[in-house]
C-alpha positions, 0 to 999 in steps of 0.5 A: 476433855479429849480422849485419844483412841488407837486400834491395832488388834488385827488388820485395821490401824485406827486412830480417833479423837472423842470429846467428853464435853457437852454429851460427847461427840466424835471429833475426828477419826482415820483408818487404814485397812490392810486388806490389799496387803493380805489379799495375795495370802488369802488371809491375815499374816500376823507378822505383816499386820504388826509391821504395817501398824508400826508404819501407819500409826504415827501418820494417822495420828497426825492426820486426825490432829490436823483434821480436828485442828486440836493440838496434841497437848489438848489430849487428856488420856489415851485409850487403846486396845489391849485385847483380844487380837493378835499379840504383835499388833496389840503390842504395837498399839499399846506400846505407841499409846503408853510411850506417847502418854508417858511423854505427855504426862497423861493416863491411859485407858486399856480397852477390850476390843469387844467392848468397843464394838458393843458400845459403837452404835452409841456413836450413831445419830440414833443411839440406844440407851442402857440396858439392851441386848447386843448381837456381836457378830464378826470374823472371831465372835458370835455372842449374845450379851446383856449390856447393862452399862459400861463394863456390865456385860452378861454372856447369854449365848455364844458360838461353840465353834466357828464364828459367823464371820469366820464361817462366811470367810471359809465358805467364800474360799470353798466357792473360789471367791477372793479375800476378804471372803465375807463381803464378796459372798454376801455380794454374790448371794444377791445374785442367787435365787431364793430357797433354791439351795437349802442348807441346815440351820445348826442349833436353831431349836437347841433351846438355848442361845448358843450358835454353831456354824462349822456344820453349815460350812461342812454342808456347803463343802458337800454340796460343792463336791456333789455338784463338781465344776460349778456354774456362775448361777450354781455358785450364787445359789449356794451362796444365797443358801448359806447366807439365808441359813446364817441369817435365819439363825442369827435373827431367831436367836436374837429374837429369842433373847429379847423375849427371854429377857423382856428387853426392847432394844437390840444392838447389832455390832461387829463386821457381820452387822454390815450384811444388808440381808441380816439387817433387813430381816432383823428389822422386819422381825423386830418390827413385828415384836415391837423391838428397836434395833440399832446399828453402828454406822457402816464405817464403824462396823469394822475395827476402827479407832472411834469405838476405842476412843468412845469406850475409853472416854466412857470408862475414864468418865466412870473411873474404870481402867485408868492407869498411869502410863508406863508398864503394860501388857496385852491380852490376846485372849480376854473374855469380855465378861472378865471386865465385871464392871471394874476393868 
């Protein structure tokens, strides 16, 4: 059975087809990033994002169908991102999905964007099995979750202020790096000298699994002001020190979650999950305590239609969140724990 997935929560338009037969497989997917569109503004402009989703969704659907050799009539349900995200961007994907499903006479499956990220490692060649701990790190979220099954999520810890990806972007801007800042900072950090710039590790020893990264960003601002006009090596050293601090906190909190729950599988999802240093440190620490770490393929770390198609397919099979096409609403703010197994 073919499930069509549509993602439009922010600045990527994603469309994908997932087949639930024979254990399930991703049939085809296509993605358009709006990075170039928003670069001159230094960040995402919601109105421009919404308009671009309108332009891109139908052509991407045609591409996915052509690449897969499947007819639109073979699609049995359409999954789409209902939230959280930018309201206008969400409305584009939701309206397209509901209208198309209504014309085809098939149901829709509204999907939580973060659930898509949490389940995205299941698309990998070496997928995890339930239950597992998930470290979700992106531009808008930093959370540790216990994932017991589809729709079964327990929040163990979260950021109290800036998310890890948000801190990366803001720090990159302080260092004069281009948009998108996170990847640019990570690349610059590779040229930095280790332990040359030491920055605080917020809440590292707080005794819980929560995070805080706004103070780290402030520490970078203070260092930049004290140094004045930065030389290239100084900028690289600060970037290295910042990344070392972020990674240190994420790794130690993740390992603490593994110890406290007794689980042996850790899933890393979200855009920051593509960070090479984070992966290196997590793999090294996990090997010492005999924990297995799972990552989505790099192409599925950022927002994409494949993860929405997968989450929609799993929900459809479990009888969760299925609705008759027609009236709909989006949820720009939507705590993942509200799903509670029901959708």
